[in-house]
C-alpha positions as CSV (number, residue, x, y, z in Angstrom):
1,M,-23.0,11.8,-6.7
2,I,-21.7,11.9,-10.2
3,M,-18.0,10.9,-10.4
4,T,-15.7,12.6,-12.9
5,F,-13.0,10.3,-14.5
6,L,-10.3,12.2,-16.3
7,P,-6.7,11.7,-17.5
8,V,-4.1,13.6,-15.7
9,S,-3.6,17.1,-17.3
10,H,-3.0,20.6,-16.1
11,E,-6.7,21.3,-16.4
12,S,-7.8,18.1,-14.6
13,L,-5.3,18.8,-11.8
14,Q,-6.7,22.3,-11.3
15,Q,-10.2,20.9,-11.2
16,A,-9.2,18.2,-8.7
17,A,-7.4,20.8,-6.5
18,Q,-10.6,22.9,-6.4
19,I,-12.6,19.8,-5.3
20,L,-10.2,19.3,-2.4
21,R,-10.4,22.9,-1.4
22,N,-14.3,22.5,-1.4
23,G,-14.1,19.6,0.9
24,G,-14.5,16.8,-1.7
25,L,-12.7,13.6,-2.4
26,V,-10.2,12.9,-5.3
27,A,-8.5,9.6,-6.1
28,F,-5.1,10.3,-7.6
29,P,-2.0,8.3,-8.7
30,T,1.2,8.1,-6.7
31,E,4.3,6.0,-7.3
32,T,3.0,3.4,-4.8
33,V,-0.8,3.0,-5.2
34,Y,-3.7,5.3,-6.0
35,G,-4.7,7.4,-3.0
36,L,-8.1,8.8,-1.9
37,G,-7.3,12.4,-1.0
38,A,-9.0,15.0,1.1
39,D,-7.9,18.3,2.7
40,A,-5.8,17.2,5.8
41,F,-7.2,20.1,7.8
42,N,-10.9,19.6,7.0
43,A,-12.5,17.2,9.6
44,E,-15.7,16.8,7.6
45,A,-13.9,15.9,4.4
46,L,-11.7,13.4,6.3
47,A,-14.9,11.8,7.8
48,K,-16.0,11.2,4.2
49,I,-12.9,9.1,3.5
50,F,-13.8,6.8,6.4
51,E,-17.5,6.6,5.3
52,V,-16.6,5.9,1.6
53,K,-14.0,3.3,2.4
54,N,-16.0,1.8,5.4
55,R,-12.7,2.3,7.2
56,P,-12.6,1.9,11.0
57,R,-11.9,5.2,12.9
58,F,-8.9,3.6,14.7
59,D,-6.9,3.3,11.5
60,P,-5.1,6.6,10.9
61,L,-4.5,8.2,7.6
62,I,-1.2,9.3,6.0
63,I,-0.7,13.0,5.4
64,H,0.8,13.8,2.0
65,I,2.9,17.0,1.4
66,A,4.6,18.4,-1.7
67,S,7.2,20.6,0.0
68,L,9.5,20.2,3.0
69,D,8.3,23.7,4.0
70,T,4.9,22.1,4.8
71,L,6.4,20.0,7.6
72,E,6.0,22.8,10.0
73,K,2.3,23.0,9.3
74,V,1.5,19.4,9.8
75,T,4.0,18.5,12.6
76,D,5.2,19.8,15.9
77,M,9.0,19.7,15.5
78,S,9.5,21.2,19.0
79,Q,8.8,17.8,20.4
80,L,11.7,16.2,18.7
81,S,15.2,15.9,20.2
82,E,18.1,17.3,18.2
83,E,19.3,13.8,17.5
84,T,15.8,12.8,16.1
85,K,15.8,15.9,14.0
86,R,19.1,15.1,12.5
87,K,17.8,11.6,11.6
88,L,14.6,13.1,10.2
89,F,16.5,15.4,7.9
90,S,18.9,12.7,6.8
91,L,15.9,10.4,5.9
92,A,14.1,13.3,4.1
93,E,17.3,14.2,2.2
94,K,17.8,10.6,1.1
95,F,14.3,9.2,0.6
96,W,11.9,12.2,0.0
97,P,10.3,12.5,-2.4
98,G,9.6,8.8,-2.3
99,P,7.7,5.8,-0.8
100,L,8.6,6.5,2.9
101,S,6.2,7.8,5.5
102,L,7.6,9.1,8.8
103,V,5.6,9.1,12.0
104,L,6.1,12.4,13.7
105,P,4.4,14.5,16.4
106,K,1.4,16.1,14.8
107,N,0.5,19.7,14.6
108,E,-2.5,20.6,16.7
109,K,-4.3,21.9,13.7
110,I,-4.5,18.4,12.1
111,P,-7.9,17.1,13.1
112,G,-7.9,14.1,15.5
113,I,-9.9,12.0,13.0
114,A,-6.9,12.0,10.7
115,T,-4.6,10.3,13.3
116,A,-7.2,8.1,15.2
117,G,-6.8,10.4,18.1
118,L,-3.1,9.9,18.4
119,S,-0.5,12.6,19.0
120,T,1.5,11.5,16.1
121,A,0.9,11.5,12.3
122,A,2.5,9.6,9.4
123,I,3.8,12.1,6.8
124,R,4.9,11.3,3.3
125,F,6.3,13.4,0.3
126,P,5.3,11.4,-2.8
127,S,7.6,11.4,-5.8
128,H,4.8,11.2,-8.4
129,E,4.7,14.4,-10.4
130,A,0.9,14.5,-10.6
131,A,0.5,13.8,-6.9
132,Q,3.0,16.7,-6.1
133,T,1.2,19.1,-8.5
134,L,-2.3,18.2,-7.1
135,I,-1.1,18.8,-3.5
136,S,0.6,22.1,-4.4
137,L,-2.4,23.4,-6.3
138,S,-4.7,22.5,-3.4
139,G,-2.7,24.8,-1.2
140,T,-2.8,22.4,1.7
141,A,-1.6,19.0,2.8
142,V,-3.7,16.0,1.6
143,A,-4.7,13.1,3.8
144,A,-4.9,10.0,1.6
145,P,-5.3,6.3,2.3
146,S,-5.4,3.8,-0.6
147,A,-8.4,4.4,-2.9
148,N,-10.3,1.2,-2.2
149,P,-12.8,-0.2,0.2
150,F,-11.2,-1.0,3.5
151,G,-9.3,-4.3,3.6
152,S,-9.6,-5.1,-0.1
153,L,-6.9,-5.0,-2.8
154,S,-5.0,-1.7,-3.2
155,P,-5.6,0.0,-6.5
156,T,-2.7,0.3,-9.0
157,R,-4.8,1.6,-11.9
158,A,-7.5,4.2,-12.0
159,E,-9.9,1.5,-13.3
160,H,-9.5,-0.4,-10.0
161,V,-10.7,2.7,-8.1
162,R,-13.6,3.1,-10.5
163,D,-14.6,-0.5,-10.2
164,K,-14.6,-0.5,-6.4
165,L,-15.7,3.0,-5.4
166,G,-17.6,4.2,-8.4
167,D,-19.8,7.2,-7.8
168,K,-18.9,7.5,-4.1
169,I,-16.2,10.0,-4.7
170,D,-16.0,13.3,-6.7
171,M,-13.1,12.6,-9.1
172,I,-10.7,10.0,-10.3
173,L,-7.5,11.2,-12.0
174,D,-6.1,8.5,-14.3
175,G,-2.3,8.5,-14.4
176,G,-1.8,5.0,-15.7
177,P,-0.3,2.1,-13.7
178,T,1.7,2.9,-10.6
179,Q,5.4,2.3,-10.6
180,I,6.0,0.5,-7.3
181,G,2.7,-1.2,-6.7
182,V,2.8,-1.5,-2.9
183,E,2.2,1.2,-0.2
184,S,5.0,3.2,1.4
185,T,7.2,2.0,4.2
186,V,6.1,3.5,7.5
187,L,8.9,4.4,9.9
188,D,8.3,5.7,13.5
189,I,11.2,7.9,14.6
190,T,9.5,9.4,17.7
191,G,10.5,6.8,20.3
192,K,13.8,5.7,21.9
193,S,14.3,3.3,19.1
194,I,13.3,3.7,15.4
195,K,10.8,1.1,14.3
196,I,9.3,0.0,10.9
197,L,5.5,-0.2,11.4
198,R,4.8,-1.3,7.9
199,H,7.1,-2.7,5.2
200,G,6.7,-0.9,1.8
201,G,8.4,0.8,-1.1
202,T,11.6,1.8,0.8
203,P,13.5,-1.3,1.8
204,K,14.6,-1.7,5.5
205,E,18.1,-2.4,4.3
206,E,18.4,1.0,2.6
207,I,17.1,2.8,5.8
208,E,19.6,0.9,8.0
209,K,22.5,1.9,5.7
210,L,21.7,5.5,6.4
211,I,20.7,5.7,10.1
212,G,21.8,2.3,11.6
213,R,19.7,-0.5,13.1
214,V,16.0,-0.3,12.8
215,E,13.5,-2.5,14.8
216,E,10.4,-4.1,13.4
217,N,7.0,-3.5,14.9
218,V,4.8,-4.6,12.1
219,S,3.1,-7.4,13.9
220,N,1.4,-5.6,16.9
221,A,-2.1,-5.8,15.5
222,E,-1.5,-9.2,14.0
223,A,-0.5,-10.7,17.3
224,S,-3.4,-9.3,19.1
225,G,-5.9,-9.8,16.3
226,G,-6.5,-6.1,16.2
227,L,-4.9,-3.3,18.2
228,S,-1.8,-3.6,20.3
229,S,-2.3,-3.0,24.0
230,A,-0.7,0.5,23.8
231,N,-2.6,1.6,20.8
232,E,-5.8,0.2,22.1
233,A,-5.4,2.4,25.2
234,S,-4.7,5.4,23.1
235,G,-7.5,4.7,20.7
236,G,-5.8,3.8,17.4
237,L,-3.2,2.1,15.5
238,A,0.2,3.8,15.1
239,S,0.1,3.3,11.4
240,P,-2.1,2.1,8.5
241,G,-1.7,-1.5,7.3
242,Q,-1.1,-3.1,10.7
243,L,-4.3,-5.2,10.8
244,K,-3.9,-8.9,10.5
245,S,-6.5,-9.2,7.6
246,H,-5.9,-6.6,4.9
247,Y,-5.1,-6.2,1.2
248,S,-7.4,-9.2,0.5
249,P,-8.8,-10.4,-2.8
250,Q,-12.4,-11.7,-3.0
251,K,-11.1,-15.3,-3.6
252,P,-9.3,-17.1,-0.7
253,L,-5.6,-17.0,-0.9
254,L,-3.0,-19.3,0.5
255,V,0.7,-18.4,0.5
256,F,3.7,-20.8,0.5
257,S,7.5,-21.0,0.3
258,R,9.0,-21.9,-3.1
259,E,9.6,-25.5,-2.1
260,E,6.1,-25.8,-0.7
261,M,4.6,-24.2,-3.9
262,I,6.4,-26.7,-6.2
263,R,5.0,-29.6,-4.3
264,L,1.4,-28.5,-4.5
265,P,-0.9,-30.8,-6.5
266,Y,-2.8,-29.6,-9.5
267,E,-6.4,-28.4,-8.8
268,A,-8.5,-27.6,-11.8
269,D,-10.3,-24.7,-10.2
270,A,-7.3,-23.0,-8.5
271,A,-4.9,-20.3,-9.7
272,Y,-1.1,-20.7,-9.1
273,L,0.8,-17.5,-8.7
274,F,4.6,-18.0,-8.7
275,F,7.3,-15.5,-7.9
276,D,9.3,-16.2,-11.1
277,G,9.4,-18.4,-14.2
278,S,11.8,-20.9,-12.8
279,A,9.4,-21.8,-9.9
280,R,6.6,-22.2,-12.4
281,D,8.5,-24.4,-14.6
282,A,9.7,-26.6,-11.7
283,W,6.1,-27.0,-10.7
284,L,5.0,-28.0,-14.1
285,E,7.9,-30.4,-14.3
286,A,7.0,-32.0,-11.0
287,R,3.4,-32.4,-12.1
288,E,4.4,-34.1,-15.3
289,Q,6.7,-36.5,-13.4
290,Q,4.2,-37.3,-10.6
291,E,1.0,-37.4,-12.6
292,G,2.2,-38.5,-16.1
293,Q,0.5,-35.5,-17.6
294,G,2.9,-34.7,-20.4
295,R,0.5,-32.1,-21.9
296,L,1.0,-29.9,-18.7
297,D,3.8,-27.9,-20.2
298,T,4.1,-24.1,-20.9
299,H,2.9,-24.5,-24.4
300,G,0.1,-27.0,-24.2
301,R,-1.3,-26.9,-20.7
302,P,-5.1,-27.3,-20.2
303,E,-7.1,-24.2,-20.7
304,A,-8.5,-24.5,-17.1
305,L,-4.9,-24.2,-15.6
306,V,-4.4,-20.6,-14.4
307,L,-0.8,-19.9,-13.9
308,R,0.7,-16.4,-13.3
309,T,4.1,-15.1,-12.3
310,F,5.0,-11.9,-10.5
311,S,8.2,-11.5,-12.6
312,E,9.5,-14.0,-15.2
313,K,13.1,-13.2,-14.4
314,G,12.5,-12.8,-10.6
315,A,12.9,-9.0,-10.6
316,V,11.6,-7.8,-7.3
317,L,10.6,-4.3,-8.5
318,E,8.6,-5.8,-11.3
319,A,7.0,-8.2,-8.9
320,S,6.1,-5.4,-6.5
321,A,4.6,-3.3,-9.3
322,C,2.3,-6.1,-10.6
323,L,1.4,-7.8,-7.2
324,F,-2.1,-6.1,-6.8
325,E,-2.5,-5.9,-10.6
326,I,-2.4,-9.8,-10.9
327,L,-4.6,-10.3,-7.8
328,H,-7.2,-7.8,-9.2
329,E,-7.2,-10.0,-12.4
330,L,-7.5,-13.3,-10.5
331,E,-10.5,-11.9,-8.5
332,K,-12.4,-12.0,-11.8
333,C,-11.3,-15.5,-12.9
334,R,-13.6,-18.5,-12.4
335,I,-11.4,-20.1,-9.7
336,S,-12.2,-21.2,-6.1
337,R,-8.8,-20.1,-4.5
338,I,-5.3,-18.8,-5.2
339,F,-2.1,-20.4,-4.3
340,A,0.7,-17.8,-4.1
341,Q,4.5,-18.0,-3.6
342,F,6.5,-15.8,-1.2
343,A,9.0,-13.5,-2.7
344,P,12.6,-13.6,-1.4
345,F,12.7,-12.1,2.1
346,E,14.9,-9.1,1.2
347,G,14.5,-5.6,-0.2
348,L,11.0,-5.0,-1.6
349,G,10.3,-8.7,-1.1
350,A,9.5,-7.9,2.6
351,A,6.7,-5.6,1.4
352,I,5.4,-8.2,-1.1
353,N,5.4,-10.9,1.6
354,D,3.7,-8.6,4.1
355,R,0.9,-8.0,1.6
356,L,0.6,-11.7,0.8
357,S,0.5,-12.7,4.5
358,R,-2.2,-10.2,5.3
359,A,-4.2,-11.2,2.2
360,S,-4.2,-14.8,3.1
361,K,-7.4,-16.3,4.6
């Protein structure tokens, strides 16, 4: 297969939409990460996604739409109570388009391969203009996991997709770096209680301001080392991103609290990834005091010392946007492992910490 790599334009979007209509695969930008899209109603095209990504069939895909009118085509609203419908439309009005995926009863026309055999599907309305245009031009809904080999770092640039998937797909649309940098929050509203299945670009706190208390169910797969008992019985995970090991760089990664990070000793072949500049500077100062290495400052540190920060000023949105970008960079460095610092456990920090925890080996 010869892959086409094009910048986003009216012409390239039309070409990409035709590829989707013909059963092909297109990598495209969203506000979260780059997605690998296929026609959500074409089972053969969906099978290609699993083959290209080497993705287990029990891990469902997220269905992307570009209009609320499409909801009736991808879901079965008749199965929802009136109360659940009210919450659905409140969530949609507040957070769509945006980085929130809602688990809903699926329409019978959605192939089972898209939902790992489950009766529900995660639906998202992305806010990225190119993603919306592509979906609209395709004339269908688009199923799209992240455009990377299963379990590896999510792509936040078109180049990341090209480097990892190459000629395995039909087209890559280059829309530049993504804005948020972590996947969408997945929220299940089909049960008696509303549950977050994956932390992501829409913070839990913002959801709770709108609809009240939300439970967390992000550790089912982690606790069992794979599928939760309920999902194992039904054949699949309820949401993408629930496996214990996921989003992993090729180098081993260990993650620590701020205090633990500052106490870490210097290793010549390790990389140190701090949440902000103050944590980095505190680590440098501690090394100078403990080891008498006055040259280990921000201006004259040894060339071998690899230091990175998510955000110099500790801005969580900036940290989220560059999380996978930095990890992609560190994969290519001549280091043996990565030491990383947790973000504050609030807002988008929950999504950052979820990804770091699942990336750790």
